[in-house]
C-alpha positions in Angstrom: 9.8 -22.7 1.6 11.7 -25.5 3.3 11.7 -25.5 7.1 14.5 -27.0 9.2 14.0 -28.8 12.5 14.1 -26.2 15.3 12.5 -23.5 13.2 9.7 -21.6 15.0 6.5 -20.5 13.4 4.5 -18.5 15.9 4.0 -20.9 18.8 4.9 -24.0 16.8 8.4 -25.7 16.8 9.2 -27.6 13.7 10.3 -31.1 14.6 10.8 -32.9 11.2 9.5 -33.1 7.6 6.7 -35.7 7.1 6.3 -35.5 3.4 5.8 -33.3 0.3 3.4 -33.3 -2.7 1.8 -31.1 -5.3 0.2 -28.8 -2.7 3.3 -28.3 -0.5 5.3 -29.7 2.3 4.0 -31.2 5.6 6.0 -31.0 8.8 5.5 -32.5 12.3 5.6 -29.6 14.8 5.0 -29.1 18.5 2.3 -26.7 19.5 3.9 -25.0 22.6 0.7 -23.4 23.8 -1.4 -26.6 23.9 1.6 -29.0 24.4 0.7 -31.4 21.6 2.1 -32.6 18.2 0.5 -31.1 15.1 1.0 -31.3 11.3 1.7 -28.1 9.5 1.4 -27.8 5.7 3.3 -25.1 3.9 2.3 -24.0 0.4 4.9 -23.0 -2.2 4.9 -19.3 -2.7 3.6 -19.5 -6.3 0.6 -21.5 -5.1 -0.1 -19.1 -2.3 -1.0 -16.4 -4.9 -3.5 -18.6 -6.7 -7.1 -18.1 -5.4 -8.2 -21.5 -6.6 -5.4 -23.3 -4.9 -5.9 -21.3 -1.7 -9.6 -22.3 -1.7 -8.6 -26.0 -2.2 -6.2 -25.7 0.7 -8.8 -24.2 2.9 -11.4 -26.9 2.1 -8.7 -29.5 2.8 -7.9 -27.9 6.2 -11.6 -27.7 7.2 -12.1 -31.4 6.3 -9.1 -32.5 8.3 -10.1 -30.3 11.2 -13.5 -32.0 11.3 -11.9 -35.4 11.7 -10.4 -34.7 15.1 
């Protein structure tokens, strides 16, 4: 799934792509509820159906959340 600047995901406005890799694409977005910039990672559809990849994604998200 490729997101264009200006796309809305819930209360996030996609600003620009940051990068992409084996686990998906990362975008800079604006959290309109908390008025701050965030990074959003989007998994490819085929990976989102793989329980092992989803577990890895969740571990990564928890680790990153603990940093800030």
